[in-house]
ChimeraX commands (.cxc) that place a marker at each C-alpha (Angstrom):
marker #1 position 42.68,39.20,105.55 radius 0.5
marker #1 position 41.47,41.48,102.77 radius 0.5
marker #1 position 40.68,40.75,99.12 radius 0.5
marker #1 position 43.51,39.36,97.06 radius 0.5
marker #1 position 45.46,40.28,93.95 radius 0.5
marker #1 position 46.43,37.38,91.73 radius 0.5
marker #1 position 49.51,37.14,89.54 radius 0.5
marker #1 position 49.28,35.32,86.21 radius 0.5
marker #1 position 51.63,32.47,85.55 radius 0.5
marker #1 position 52.65,31.24,82.12 radius 0.5
marker #1 position 53.15,27.62,82.93 radius 0.5
marker #1 position 54.60,24.63,81.09 radius 0.5
marker #1 position 54.23,22.48,84.17 radius 0.5
marker #1 position 51.86,22.37,87.11 radius 0.5
marker #1 position 52.94,22.02,90.68 radius 0.5
marker #1 position 52.53,19.39,93.36 radius 0.5
marker #1 position 49.40,17.30,93.61 radius 0.5
marker #1 position 47.16,17.01,96.62 radius 0.5
marker #1 position 45.14,14.04,97.77 radius 0.5
marker #1 position 42.60,14.95,95.08 radius 0.5
marker #1 position 43.47,12.77,92.09 radius 0.5
marker #1 position 42.81,14.14,88.58 radius 0.5
marker #1 position 40.74,11.85,86.36 radius 0.5
marker #1 position 41.85,13.51,83.11 radius 0.5
marker #1 position 45.33,13.27,81.59 radius 0.5
marker #1 position 47.79,15.95,80.55 radius 0.5
marker #1 position 47.30,14.96,76.91 radius 0.5
marker #1 position 43.58,15.69,77.05 radius 0.5
marker #1 position 42.64,18.91,75.19 radius 0.5
marker #1 position 40.17,19.72,77.97 radius 0.5
marker #1 position 43.05,20.14,80.38 radius 0.5
marker #1 position 45.23,22.29,78.11 radius 0.5
marker #1 position 46.41,25.26,80.16 radius 0.5
marker #1 position 45.16,28.76,79.26 radius 0.5
marker #1 position 46.12,30.87,82.28 radius 0.5
marker #1 position 46.43,30.73,86.04 radius 0.5
marker #1 position 47.44,32.87,88.96 radius 0.5
marker #1 position 48.07,33.17,92.69 radius 0.5
marker #1 position 47.08,35.75,95.25 radius 0.5
marker #1 position 49.74,38.11,96.55 radius 0.5
marker #1 position 47.92,38.02,99.89 radius 0.5
marker #1 position 49.12,35.18,102.13 radius 0.5
marker #1 position 47.53,33.63,105.16 radius 0.5
marker #1 position 49.56,33.69,108.36 radius 0.5
marker #1 position 51.17,30.67,109.98 radius 0.5
marker #1 position 48.49,30.78,112.69 radius 0.5
marker #1 position 45.78,30.59,110.04 radius 0.5
marker #1 position 47.46,27.95,107.87 radius 0.5
marker #1 position 45.95,24.78,109.34 radius 0.5
marker #1 position 42.37,26.06,109.31 radius 0.5
marker #1 position 42.69,27.61,105.86 radius 0.5
marker #1 position 44.22,24.49,104.33 radius 0.5
marker #1 position 41.50,22.32,105.83 radius 0.5
marker #1 position 38.77,24.61,104.51 radius 0.5
marker #1 position 40.43,24.80,101.09 radius 0.5
marker #1 position 40.57,21.03,100.83 radius 0.5
marker #1 position 36.91,20.79,101.87 radius 0.5
marker #1 position 35.95,23.44,99.30 radius 0.5
marker #1 position 37.82,21.80,96.41 radius 0.5
marker #1 position 36.44,18.38,97.30 radius 0.5
marker #1 position 32.88,19.74,97.35 radius 0.5
marker #1 position 33.35,21.53,94.02 radius 0.5
marker #1 position 34.72,18.37,92.39 radius 0.5
marker #1 position 31.76,16.35,93.70 radius 0.5
marker #1 position 29.34,18.99,92.42 radius 0.5
marker #1 position 30.85,18.82,88.93 radius 0.5
marker #1 position 29.56,15.28,88.51 radius 0.5
marker #1 position 26.02,16.64,88.12 radius 0.5
marker #1 position 26.26,20.39,87.38 radius 0.5
marker #1 position 28.36,22.40,84.92 radius 0.5
marker #1 position 28.56,25.34,87.37 radius 0.5
marker #1 position 28.47,25.86,91.11 radius 0.5
marker #1 position 29.77,28.19,93.78 radius 0.5
marker #1 position 30.30,27.32,97.42 radius 0.5
marker #1 position 31.54,28.94,100.63 radius 0.5
marker #1 position 33.22,27.11,103.48 radius 0.5
marker #1 position 32.69,29.08,106.66 radius 0.5
marker #1 position 35.43,29.04,109.28 radius 0.5
marker #1 position 36.78,31.20,112.00 radius 0.5
marker #1 position 38.01,34.72,111.41 radius 0.5
marker #1 position 40.25,34.74,108.36 radius 0.5
marker #1 position 39.63,31.13,107.36 radius 0.5
marker #1 position 36.36,31.30,105.38 radius 0.5
marker #1 position 36.87,30.61,101.69 radius 0.5
marker #1 position 34.76,31.11,98.55 radius 0.5
marker #1 position 35.07,29.18,95.32 radius 0.5
marker #1 position 33.41,28.40,92.01 radius 0.5
marker #1 position 33.93,26.41,88.85 radius 0.5
marker #1 position 32.48,26.72,85.35 radius 0.5
marker #1 position 32.67,24.00,82.70 radius 0.5
marker #1 position 32.43,24.75,79.01 radius 0.5
marker #1 position 28.83,24.47,77.94 radius 0.5
marker #1 position 29.25,21.59,75.50 radius 0.5
marker #1 position 30.93,19.23,77.98 radius 0.5
marker #1 position 29.28,16.07,79.19 radius 0.5
marker #1 position 29.04,15.63,82.94 radius 0.5
marker #1 position 31.87,13.06,83.02 radius 0.5
marker #1 position 34.13,15.43,81.06 radius 0.5
marker #1 position 33.14,18.36,83.29 radius 0.5
marker #1 position 33.91,16.37,86.42 radius 0.5
marker #1 position 37.24,15.23,84.98 radius 0.5
marker #1 position 38.27,18.78,84.10 radius 0.5
marker #1 position 37.31,20.22,87.49 radius 0.5
marker #1 position 38.99,17.34,89.30 radius 0.5
marker #1 position 42.17,17.93,87.31 radius 0.5
marker #1 position 42.06,21.67,88.07 radius 0.5
marker #1 position 41.40,21.14,91.77 radius 0.5
marker #1 position 44.27,18.67,92.12 radius 0.5
marker #1 position 46.64,21.27,90.76 radius 0.5
marker #1 position 45.24,24.29,92.58 radius 0.5
marker #1 position 45.48,22.54,95.94 radius 0.5
marker #1 position 49.27,22.72,95.69 radius 0.5
marker #1 position 49.55,25.40,93.03 radius 0.5
marker #1 position 49.86,28.47,95.26 radius 0.5
marker #1 position 51.10,27.42,98.72 radius 0.5
marker #1 position 50.36,30.05,101.33 radius 0.5
marker #1 position 48.18,32.16,99.03 radius 0.5
marker #1 position 44.66,33.18,100.03 radius 0.5
marker #1 position 43.41,32.79,96.47 radius 0.5
marker #1 position 44.16,31.14,93.14 radius 0.5
marker #1 position 42.56,30.63,89.75 radius 0.5
marker #1 position 43.14,28.36,86.78 radius 0.5
marker #1 position 41.55,28.38,83.31 radius 0.5
marker #1 position 41.83,25.27,81.18 radius 0.5
marker #1 position 40.23,24.85,77.78 radius 0.5
marker #1 position 37.46,22.80,79.37 radius 0.5
marker #1 position 36.83,24.58,82.66 radius 0.5
marker #1 position 37.57,27.45,85.03 radius 0.5
marker #1 position 38.17,27.16,88.80 radius 0.5
marker #1 position 38.80,29.91,91.33 radius 0.5
marker #1 position 38.89,30.35,95.10 radius 0.5
marker #1 position 39.59,33.28,97.42 radius 0.5
marker #1 position 39.07,34.36,101.00 radius 0.5
marker #1 position 37.29,37.50,99.71 radius 0.5
marker #1 position 33.95,36.89,98.00 radius 0.5
marker #1 position 33.92,37.48,94.24 radius 0.5
marker #1 position 30.78,35.54,93.37 radius 0.5
marker #1 position 28.11,37.58,91.58 radius 0.5
marker #1 position 30.51,40.42,90.84 radius 0.5
marker #1 position 30.95,41.47,87.21 radius 0.5
marker #1 position 34.50,41.49,85.91 radius 0.5
marker #1 position 35.24,42.59,82.34 radius 0.5
marker #1 position 38.96,43.17,82.76 radius 0.5
marker #1 position 41.13,41.54,80.10 radius 0.5
marker #1 position 42.88,38.53,81.61 radius 0.5
marker #1 position 44.46,36.84,78.59 radius 0.5
marker #1 position 44.49,37.45,74.85 radius 0.5
marker #1 position 45.94,35.38,72.04 radius 0.5
marker #1 position 45.90,35.97,68.28 radius 0.5
marker #1 position 46.81,33.67,65.43 radius 0.5
marker #1 position 48.63,34.47,62.17 radius 0.5
marker #1 position 47.36,37.31,59.99 radius 0.5
marker #1 position 44.98,36.61,57.11 radius 0.5
marker #1 position 47.07,38.99,54.99 radius 0.5
marker #1 position 45.40,41.53,52.71 radius 0.5
marker #1 position 41.96,39.99,53.42 radius 0.5
marker #1 position 40.68,40.64,49.90 radius 0.5
marker #1 position 37.94,38.08,50.45 radius 0.5
marker #1 position 36.45,40.02,53.36 radius 0.5
marker #1 position 37.14,37.35,55.98 radius 0.5
marker #1 position 37.50,39.93,58.73 radius 0.5
marker #1 position 34.07,41.39,57.94 radius 0.5
marker #1 position 32.57,37.89,57.95 radius 0.5
marker #1 position 34.25,37.22,61.28 radius 0.5
marker #1 position 32.85,40.44,62.74 radius 0.5
marker #1 position 29.33,39.49,61.62 radius 0.5
marker #1 position 29.57,36.15,63.42 radius 0.5
marker #1 position 31.10,37.68,66.56 radius 0.5
marker #1 position 28.43,40.37,66.70 radius 0.5
marker #1 position 25.74,37.70,67.02 radius 0.5
marker #1 position 27.20,36.29,70.24 radius 0.5
marker #1 position 26.25,39.02,72.79 radius 0.5
marker #1 position 22.55,39.39,72.01 radius 0.5
marker #1 position 19.36,37.79,73.24 radius 0.5
marker #1 position 18.93,35.11,75.87 radius 0.5
marker #1 position 21.09,32.37,74.37 radius 0.5
marker #1 position 22.47,31.22,77.71 radius 0.5
marker #1 position 25.96,31.19,79.13 radius 0.5
marker #1 position 27.52,29.15,76.30 radius 0.5
marker #1 position 27.05,30.35,72.73 radius 0.5
marker #1 position 28.20,29.07,69.35 radius 0.5
marker #1 position 28.06,30.93,66.03 radius 0.5
marker #1 position 29.28,30.28,62.53 radius 0.5
marker #1 position 28.96,31.23,58.88 radius 0.5
marker #1 position 30.99,29.74,56.06 radius 0.5
marker #1 position 34.59,29.40,57.21 radius 0.5
marker #1 position 34.06,31.43,60.38 radius 0.5
marker #1 position 33.30,29.78,63.71 radius 0.5
marker #1 position 33.05,31.40,67.14 radius 0.5
marker #1 position 32.15,30.48,70.70 radius 0.5
marker #1 position 31.64,32.38,73.94 radius 0.5
marker #1 position 31.20,31.31,77.56 radius 0.5
marker #1 position 30.19,33.20,80.69 radius 0.5
marker #1 position 30.65,32.14,84.30 radius 0.5
marker #1 position 27.40,31.00,85.86 radius 0.5
marker #1 position 27.18,33.72,88.51 radius 0.5
marker #1 position 26.37,36.32,85.83 radius 0.5
marker #1 position 22.80,37.23,84.91 radius 0.5
marker #1 position 21.73,37.10,81.27 radius 0.5
marker #1 position 22.22,40.84,80.87 radius 0.5
marker #1 position 25.61,40.75,82.58 radius 0.5
marker #1 position 26.67,37.88,80.33 radius 0.5
marker #1 position 25.64,39.86,77.24 radius 0.5
marker #1 position 27.64,42.87,78.47 radius 0.5
marker #1 position 30.70,40.75,79.18 radius 0.5
marker #1 position 30.60,38.96,75.82 radius 0.5
marker #1 position 30.06,42.25,74.00 radius 0.5
marker #1 position 33.19,43.64,75.65 radius 0.5
marker #1 position 35.16,40.48,74.81 radius 0.5
marker #1 position 34.03,40.77,71.18 radius 0.5
marker #1 position 35.11,44.41,71.07 radius 0.5
marker #1 position 38.47,43.61,72.62 radius 0.5
marker #1 position 39.26,40.66,70.35 radius 0.5
marker #1 position 38.49,42.70,67.23 radius 0.5
marker #1 position 40.87,45.42,68.37 radius 0.5
marker #1 position 43.59,43.07,69.56 radius 0.5
marker #1 position 43.58,40.58,66.69 radius 0.5
marker #1 position 42.78,42.76,63.67 radius 0.5
marker #1 position 42.74,40.46,60.63 radius 0.5
marker #1 position 44.21,37.45,62.44 radius 0.5
marker #1 position 42.85,34.08,61.42 radius 0.5
marker #1 position 42.04,33.21,65.03 radius 0.5
marker #1 position 41.64,34.96,68.34 radius 0.5
marker #1 position 41.00,34.25,72.01 radius 0.5
marker #1 position 39.91,36.96,74.45 radius 0.5
marker #1 position 39.47,36.01,78.11 radius 0.5
marker #1 position 37.91,38.51,80.52 radius 0.5
marker #1 position 37.37,38.03,84.23 radius 0.5
marker #1 position 33.95,36.39,83.88 radius 0.5
marker #1 position 33.67,35.42,80.18 radius 0.5
marker #1 position 35.60,34.69,77.02 radius 0.5
marker #1 position 35.24,34.73,73.23 radius 0.5
marker #1 position 37.15,32.59,70.72 radius 0.5
marker #1 position 36.99,32.54,66.93 radius 0.5
marker #1 position 38.64,30.89,63.96 radius 0.5
marker #1 position 38.55,31.64,60.23 radius 0.5
marker #1 position 39.05,28.82,57.74 radius 0.5
marker #1 position 40.19,26.36,60.37 radius 0.5
marker #1 position 43.18,28.55,61.17 radius 0.5
marker #1 position 42.94,27.69,64.85 radius 0.5
marker #1 position 41.33,24.72,66.56 radius 0.5
marker #1 position 39.23,25.75,69.55 radius 0.5
marker #1 position 40.37,22.83,71.59 radius 0.5
marker #1 position 44.13,23.12,71.16 radius 0.5
marker #1 position 46.65,25.69,72.28 radius 0.5
marker #1 position 48.73,27.90,70.03 radius 0.5
marker #1 position 49.42,31.42,68.90 radius 0.5
marker #1 position 51.02,34.22,70.84 radius 0.5
marker #1 position 49.74,35.45,74.17 radius 0.5
marker #1 position 49.65,38.65,76.16 radius 0.5
marker #1 position 48.26,38.29,79.64 radius 0.5
marker #1 position 47.34,40.34,82.67 radius 0.5
marker #1 position 44.93,39.75,85.53 radius 0.5
marker #1 position 41.37,40.48,86.57 radius 0.5
marker #1 position 41.66,43.53,88.75 radius 0.5
marker #1 position 43.42,45.81,86.28 radius 0.5
marker #1 position 46.04,46.58,88.93 radius 0.5
marker #1 position 49.74,46.27,88.16 radius 0.5
marker #1 position 51.11,42.83,88.90 radius 0.5
marker #1 position 54.41,41.09,88.30 radius 0.5
marker #1 position 54.46,38.71,85.35 radius 0.5
marker #1 position 56.03,35.36,86.17 radius 0.5
marker #1 position 57.26,32.97,83.50 radius 0.5
marker #1 position 58.06,29.39,84.43 radius 0.5
marker #1 position 60.08,27.35,81.97 radius 0.5
marker link #1:1,2 radius 0.2
marker link #1:2,3 radius 0.2
marker link #1:3,4 radius 0.2
marker link #1:4,5 radius 0.2
marker link #1:5,6 radius 0.2
marker link #1:6,7 radius 0.2
marker link #1:7,8 radius 0.2
marker link #1:8,9 radius 0.2
marker link #1:9,10 radius 0.2
marker link #1:10,11 radius 0.2
marker link #1:11,12 radius 0.2
marker link #1:12,13 radius 0.2
marker link #1:13,14 radius 0.2
marker link #1:14,15 radius 0.2
marker link #1:15,16 radius 0.2
marker link #1:16,17 radius 0.2
marker link #1:17,18 radius 0.2
marker link #1:18,19 radius 0.2
marker link #1:19,20 radius 0.2
marker link #1:20,21 radius 0.2
marker link #1:21,22 radius 0.2
marker link #1:22,23 radius 0.2
marker link #1:23,24 radius 0.2
marker link #1:24,25 radius 0.2
marker link #1:25,26 radius 0.2
marker link #1:26,27 radius 0.2
marker link #1:27,28 radius 0.2
marker link #1:28,29 radius 0.2
marker link #1:29,30 radius 0.2
marker link #1:30,31 radius 0.2
marker link #1:31,32 radius 0.2
marker link #1:32,33 radius 0.2
marker link #1:33,34 radius 0.2
marker link #1:34,35 radius 0.2
marker link #1:35,36 radius 0.2
marker link #1:36,37 radius 0.2
marker link #1:37,38 radius 0.2
marker link #1:38,39 radius 0.2
marker link #1:39,40 radius 0.2
marker link #1:40,41 radius 0.2
marker link #1:41,42 radius 0.2
marker link #1:42,43 radius 0.2
marker link #1:43,44 radius 0.2
marker link #1:44,45 radius 0.2
marker link #1:45,46 radius 0.2
marker link #1:46,47 radius 0.2
marker link #1:47,48 radius 0.2
marker link #1:48,49 radius 0.2
marker link #1:49,50 radius 0.2
marker link #1:50,51 radius 0.2
marker link #1:51,52 radius 0.2
marker link #1:52,53 radius 0.2
marker link #1:53,54 radius 0.2
marker link #1:54,55 radius 0.2
marker link #1:55,56 radius 0.2
marker link #1:56,57 radius 0.2
marker link #1:57,58 radius 0.2
marker link #1:58,59 radius 0.2
marker link #1:59,60 radius 0.2
marker link #1:60,61 radius 0.2
marker link #1:61,62 radius 0.2
marker link #1:62,63 radius 0.2
marker link #1:63,64 radius 0.2
marker link #1:64,65 radius 0.2
marker link #1:65,66 radius 0.2
marker link #1:66,67 radius 0.2
marker link #1:67,68 radius 0.2
marker link #1:68,69 radius 0.2
marker link #1:69,70 radius 0.2
marker link #1:70,71 radius 0.2
marker link #1:71,72 radius 0.2
marker link #1:72,73 radius 0.2
marker link #1:73,74 radius 0.2
marker link #1:74,75 radius 0.2
marker link #1:75,76 radius 0.2
marker link #1:76,77 radius 0.2
marker link #1:77,78 radius 0.2
marker link #1:78,79 radius 0.2
marker link #1:79,80 radius 0.2
marker link #1:80,81 radius 0.2
marker link #1:81,82 radius 0.2
marker link #1:82,83 radius 0.2
marker link #1:83,84 radius 0.2
marker link #1:84,85 radius 0.2
marker link #1:85,86 radius 0.2
marker link #1:86,87 radius 0.2
marker link #1:87,88 radius 0.2
marker link #1:88,89 radius 0.2
marker link #1:89,90 radius 0.2
marker link #1:90,91 radius 0.2
marker link #1:91,92 radius 0.2
marker link #1:92,93 radius 0.2
marker link #1:93,94 radius 0.2
marker link #1:94,95 radius 0.2
marker link #1:95,96 radius 0.2
marker link #1:96,97 radius 0.2
marker link #1:97,98 radius 0.2
marker link #1:98,99 radius 0.2
marker link #1:99,100 radius 0.2
marker link #1:100,101 radius 0.2
marker link #1:101,102 radius 0.2
marker link #1:102,103 radius 0.2
marker link #1:103,104 radius 0.2
marker link #1:104,105 radius 0.2
marker link #1:105,106 radius 0.2
marker link #1:106,107 radius 0.2
marker link #1:107,108 radius 0.2
marker link #1:108,109 radius 0.2
marker link #1:109,110 radius 0.2
marker link #1:110,111 radius 0.2
marker link #1:111,112 radius 0.2
marker link #1:112,113 radius 0.2
marker link #1:113,114 radius 0.2
marker link #1:114,115 radius 0.2
marker link #1:115,116 radius 0.2
marker link #1:116,117 radius 0.2
marker link #1:117,118 radius 0.2
marker link #1:118,119 radius 0.2
marker link #1:119,120 radius 0.2
marker link #1:120,121 radius 0.2
marker link #1:121,122 radius 0.2
marker link #1:122,123 radius 0.2
marker link #1:123,124 radius 0.2
marker link #1:124,125 radius 0.2
marker link #1:125,126 radius 0.2
marker link #1:126,127 radius 0.2
marker link #1:127,128 radius 0.2
marker link #1:128,129 radius 0.2
marker link #1:129,130 radius 0.2
marker link #1:130,131 radius 0.2
marker link #1:131,132 radius 0.2
marker link #1:132,133 radius 0.2
marker link #1:133,134 radius 0.2
marker link #1:134,135 radius 0.2
marker link #1:135,136 radius 0.2
marker link #1:136,137 radius 0.2
marker link #1:137,138 radius 0.2
marker link #1:138,139 radius 0.2
marker link #1:139,140 radius 0.2
marker link #1:140,141 radius 0.2
marker link #1:141,142 radius 0.2
marker link #1:142,143 radius 0.2
marker link #1:143,144 radius 0.2
marker link #1:144,145 radius 0.2
marker link #1:145,146 radius 0.2
marker link #1:146,147 radius 0.2
marker link #1:147,148 radius 0.2
marker link #1:148,149 radius 0.2
marker link #1:149,150 radius 0.2
marker link #1:150,151 radius 0.2
marker link #1:151,152 radius 0.2
marker link #1:152,153 radius 0.2
marker link #1:153,154 radius 0.2
marker link #1:154,155 radius 0.2
marker link #1:155,156 radius 0.2
marker link #1:156,157 radius 0.2
marker link #1:157,158 radius 0.2
marker link #1:158,159 radius 0.2
marker link #1:159,160 radius 0.2
marker link #1:160,161 radius 0.2
marker link #1:161,162 radius 0.2
marker link #1:162,163 radius 0.2
marker link #1:163,164 radius 0.2
marker link #1:164,165 radius 0.2
marker link #1:165,166 radius 0.2
marker link #1:166,167 radius 0.2
marker link #1:167,168 radius 0.2
marker link #1:168,169 radius 0.2
marker link #1:169,170 radius 0.2
marker link #1:170,171 radius 0.2
marker link #1:171,172 radius 0.2
marker link #1:172,173 radius 0.2
marker link #1:173,174 radius 0.2
marker link #1:174,175 radius 0.2
marker link #1:175,176 radius 0.2
marker link #1:176,177 radius 0.2
marker link #1:177,178 radius 0.2
marker link #1:178,179 radius 0.2
marker link #1:179,180 radius 0.2
marker link #1:180,181 radius 0.2
marker link #1:181,182 radius 0.2
marker link #1:182,183 radius 0.2
marker link #1:183,184 radius 0.2
marker link #1:184,185 radius 0.2
marker link #1:185,186 radius 0.2
marker link #1:186,187 radius 0.2
marker link #1:187,188 radius 0.2
marker link #1:188,189 radius 0.2
marker link #1:189,190 radius 0.2
marker link #1:190,191 radius 0.2
marker link #1:191,192 radius 0.2
marker link #1:192,193 radius 0.2
marker link #1:193,194 radius 0.2
marker link #1:194,195 radius 0.2
marker link #1:195,196 radius 0.2
marker link #1:196,197 radius 0.2
marker link #1:197,198 radius 0.2
marker link #1:198,199 radius 0.2
marker link #1:199,200 radius 0.2
marker link #1:200,201 radius 0.2
marker link #1:201,202 radius 0.2
marker link #1:202,203 radius 0.2
marker link #1:203,204 radius 0.2
marker link #1:204,205 radius 0.2
marker link #1:205,206 radius 0.2
marker link #1:206,207 radius 0.2
marker link #1:207,208 radius 0.2
marker link #1:208,209 radius 0.2
marker link #1:209,210 radius 0.2
marker link #1:210,211 radius 0.2
marker link #1:211,212 radius 0.2
marker link #1:212,213 radius 0.2
marker link #1:213,214 radius 0.2
marker link #1:214,215 radius 0.2
marker link #1:215,216 radius 0.2
marker link #1:216,217 radius 0.2
marker link #1:217,218 radius 0.2
marker link #1:218,219 radius 0.2
marker link #1:219,220 radius 0.2
marker link #1:220,221 radius 0.2
marker link #1:221,222 radius 0.2
marker link #1:222,223 radius 0.2
marker link #1:223,224 radius 0.2
marker link #1:224,225 radius 0.2
marker link #1:225,226 radius 0.2
marker link #1:226,227 radius 0.2
marker link #1:227,228 radius 0.2
marker link #1:228,229 radius 0.2
marker link #1:229,230 radius 0.2
marker link #1:230,231 radius 0.2
marker link #1:231,232 radius 0.2
marker link #1:232,233 radius 0.2
marker link #1:233,234 radius 0.2
marker link #1:234,235 radius 0.2
marker link #1:235,236 radius 0.2
marker link #1:236,237 radius 0.2
marker link #1:237,238 radius 0.2
marker link #1:238,239 radius 0.2
marker link #1:239,240 radius 0.2
marker link #1:240,241 radius 0.2
marker link #1:241,242 radius 0.2
marker link #1:242,243 radius 0.2
marker link #1:243,244 radius 0.2
marker link #1:244,245 radius 0.2
marker link #1:245,246 radius 0.2
marker link #1:246,247 radius 0.2
marker link #1:247,248 radius 0.2
marker link #1:248,249 radius 0.2
marker link #1:249,250 radius 0.2
marker link #1:250,251 radius 0.2
marker link #1:251,252 radius 0.2
marker link #1:252,253 radius 0.2
marker link #1:253,254 radius 0.2
marker link #1:254,255 radius 0.2
marker link #1:255,256 radius 0.2
marker link #1:256,257 radius 0.2
marker link #1:257,258 radius 0.2
marker link #1:258,259 radius 0.2
marker link #1:259,260 radius 0.2
marker link #1:260,261 radius 0.2
marker link #1:261,262 radius 0.2
marker link #1:262,263 radius 0.2
marker link #1:263,264 radius 0.2
marker link #1:264,265 radius 0.2
view
């Protein structure tokens, strides 16, 4: 099987659970859905048993790892066509119990989220989880995955957009780590990179996310820009809470290739 292409889903419900039991609840902001997707590439019926067994082993190992680390990547090696790669990344301000709860919740959904698919990904407000039969770990990805902008600030006579830009421009620089927080006056911003990026790659990814969110959101009072391996979020004057959903969205997936958009009501 070759590398996979994943289709985004706009989801108001999540599909069947596996034997992995989520420890967080649907009402928890950490488990609020941002985006998710399934690989177009499917494993064959001959490969199904081995692939499902390896997927369950991978997700179980990632959930266990999240009890002591905010990021990890693992590979489960199998026979031809059944090896599987996966990683998770928790938001940098989460405690270990919250990280473990978020990853457990994500894994329970992904296990039954994309039946027959070689790969899947889910981004919640608290964590990101992805697996695929084709290795993606350590590979930069600055393709826009999801963007969301809040209501306009209007004429912006007070210069809120300029103040926002000043705060956003501070996020990409230096060696601040994978999770970064900035703020000045009424403007607050955060960014997060996936742990397989180097410091320089993280800076590049965040810089691109900053550029994209400025273009996409203009003078909006809030904005979210998710790329393949990082994201940036901002709010002006409390116009958008970081840890709640809202606003309009426009989504596509990592690879930049054309995919079908699927809406589930």
